[in-house]
Residue, then its C-alpha position, 0 to 999 in steps of 0.5 A: x537466525x532468519x527463521x527466528x527474526x522472521x517469527x519475532x517480525x511476523x509477530x510484531x505485525x500480526x499483534x499489532x503492537x505498531x512498532x515500526x517495522x519492515x511492514x512499514x516500509x513495504x507498505x510506502x515502497x510498494x505503489x500502483x498506477x492510478x490517476x484518470x480513467x484513460x490511464x487507468x483503463x490501460x493498467x498504467x501502460x500508456x506512458x510512451x505515449x504520455x499526453x495525459x497528466x497520470x503519467x507524470x506519476x512514471x514518466x514526466x517526458x510524457x507531458x511533452x506530448x500535450x499541445x494544448x494547455x489541459x484539466x482533468x478531474x477524476x472520480x474513483x469509487x471502490x469496492x473492496x471485497x475480502x475472502x477469508x479462510x481461516x484453518x476451512x472456515x470461509x469468511x466475506x467482507x465487503x465495503x465502499x469508498x469514494x475518493x479523488x483519483x485525479x486533479x491537474x492542470x498543464x499549461x502548454x506553449x507553442x515555440x516556433x522551432x526557428x527561433x528556439x533550436x528546434x525546441x516545439x514547446x514547453x509544459x509547466x504542470x501541476x496536480x495529483x495522482x492516487x498512487x496507492x489506496x490502503x482500503x479493506x475490510x477483512x474479517x475471519x473466525x473459526x476455531x484452533x486449539x491456540x490462543x493469541x494469550x499462549x503468544x503473549x505467554x512467550x512475549x513475557x517468558x522471563x519477564x517479572x509482573x513488575x516490569x510487564x508495562x515497561x516491556x510491552x504495555x500493548x501486548x503481553x501486560x494487557x493480558x496479564x492486567x485482566x487476568x488472560x495470563x498469569x504468572x507462575x508463583x516462584x518463576x517469571x514465566x507465565x499460563x493461560x487457563x486456556x489448556x483444554x477445549x478449543x478457542x473460537x476466534x474472531x478478528x475483524x480488520x478495518x484500513x483506510x487511507x491512501x497515497x497521494x501524489x502531489x507533483x509539479x512538473x516541466x516538460x519540453x518537445x525537442x524537434x517532435x523527436x525527444x520529449x524530457x520531463x522532470x516532476x518534483x513530487x511531494x506524496x501524502x501519506x493517510x493510513x488509519x488501521x483498527x482492530x478487534x480480535x476476539x475469542x471464546x472458548x468451549x470448555x465451559x469449565x473454564x473460569x475464563x470465559x472469553x477476551x477482546x483485544x482491540x487496537x488502533x494506528x493512525x499515520x499521517x506525513x509527507x514524502x519527497x522524491x524528483x523524477x526524470x525521464x525522456x521518450x523518443x520516437x525512433x519512427x513516428x508509429x514507436x516511442x520509447x521511454x526511460x525514467x528514473x525517481x531518485x529515493x523518496x523520503x517520507x517523514x512519517x508521525x505514527x500514534x496508537x494504542x491497544x487494549x484488552x476486557x476479558x470475561x471471566x465467572x466473576x464478571x468482566x476485567x478491563x484496563x483503567x482509562x488512565x492505564x489504557x498505554x498510548x503510543x507515538x513516533x515520529x520517525x523517517x521511511x527511505x525507499x529505493x531508487x526506481x526504473x520505468x521502462x516504456x514502449x509505445x506502438x501506434x497501429x496506424x488509425x487503429x489503435x495503440x499499444x503500450x508495455x512498460x516495465x518497472x524496476x524496484x529493489x524493496x530490499x534497500x528501503x530503509x528506515x530512520x529516526x527523524x533528524x533532531x528526534x528526542x529520541x533516536x533510535x538506529x533500526x538495525x535489527x529493522x534494516x536488516x530485516x528489510x535486507x532479508x525479507x525483501x528483494x528486487x522485482x519487475x512489475x509488467x503492464x501491458x494496454x491497448x486502446x482501439x480506435x472505434x471512430x474519430x471520437x471514440x476508443x475502448x481500452x484495456x489492460x493487465x499488470x502484474x506485480x511482483x511479491x517483493x519477498x525473498x523465497x524460501x523465507x516464509x513470506x506469501x509469494x504472491x504478485x499483485x494483478x490488475x485487470x482493467x478496462x474502459x472507454x472514452x469519448x472526445x468531443x474536441x475541447x471536452x472529453x469523458x473517459x470512464x475505466x474499471x480496474x479490478x485488483x486482486x492480491x493475496x497474503x499469508x496474515x498472522x494475528x500471532x507467533x507465526x509458530x503456534x498451529x492457529x494463528x493463520x489466515x490466508x486473505x483473497x483480497x479483491x478491489x474494484x475500482x470505477x473511474x470517471x474523468x472529466x478533461x477541458x482543452x483550453x486553447 
């Protein structure tokens, strides 16, 4: 039963019919480190040290170690590269994008510890940290003995052609309307003329957007031993995806020559959460941090459309402008609780080493209808899929900062984000890896930092029903980010 549910789920994802499903829950639950070049150069492992606004995305208590008011902004240039294998046919694609990775201001207030019961300072901050990029460019091609039309046939089986639009307007109805599939007389089943030879596939996917967290923070320093902090966070989501799936057929005797199935998706929304944390120094050169992030509630709006054209010996078949299906839906995604444990070691004047581990239970995410929705839906099947397919995971980060002299620093780090998928469920089991490096120069009131972040991820992608041979491609994605931070100490 689980295998069957998995097949249905991947079918919906691969064909890009854009129904809300477990893929949406994962997209907004799995986030990564980001922000300033200093934090990125250490692979996000500087949380226990604090002193940088980016740590608010993990443990806001780190802002209590800022002694002077601080402003920072970070520019990010992102290069996306994808190597795809489709049954032995290799394809490469790449692109570039630019965005703002961080902008923040923290106001630090020094206190008289004798007057304020051993409280040395209080900090109030606000800023933006980019916590995830969706940017991808993927293309693959090659020959297979199956077609996406076979998947549409399986989907439409048992449905009268007069009811196809009501049931599957974004997929098999499009194939039926453009003569990609045809009803078998006397039945409610379908066939396609492509029954011999091979289908030459070419699929391109472009994804854009990201998740930016806007944080309002309050933190305090007690006795230079205990640092406490809290952050109220609003996360803005912007996600766009377009795809084109083209096939041509090698058998020249066929009446059907080629097909082009396309689609687009646009997602916008806001999420809200609360994050609390503490950092304790048992000795001056050791800091230990612990934080918790309460579940995030995202209110999202999806809008999508699909289309299809076919070319036959009699010409081109297309869908009329007024008949092109469009969809829209407002819904909620509740992401899981997250916990973070961090450790920082200061190596006298030589530098520092940071380590941390994050816990997140991906299986506890859920989809829900918006409150007071005009078209409520229970998402029971989708939430069962989330529980079946996903698991709890630990994410690990380690980073180091070497002190060359009083003004110059070198940094490096590594992070591993474990696969969110349960084993033996037919899903990819590849972790996401980060390799980072950077440098910084400090003039006192002004400082600059630069970092390079290499992200590697691998996934099995199904364009249609995974039970049909020829539907899968393996995507090896590499994102290279170059970050540049300008910071000002204002007191």
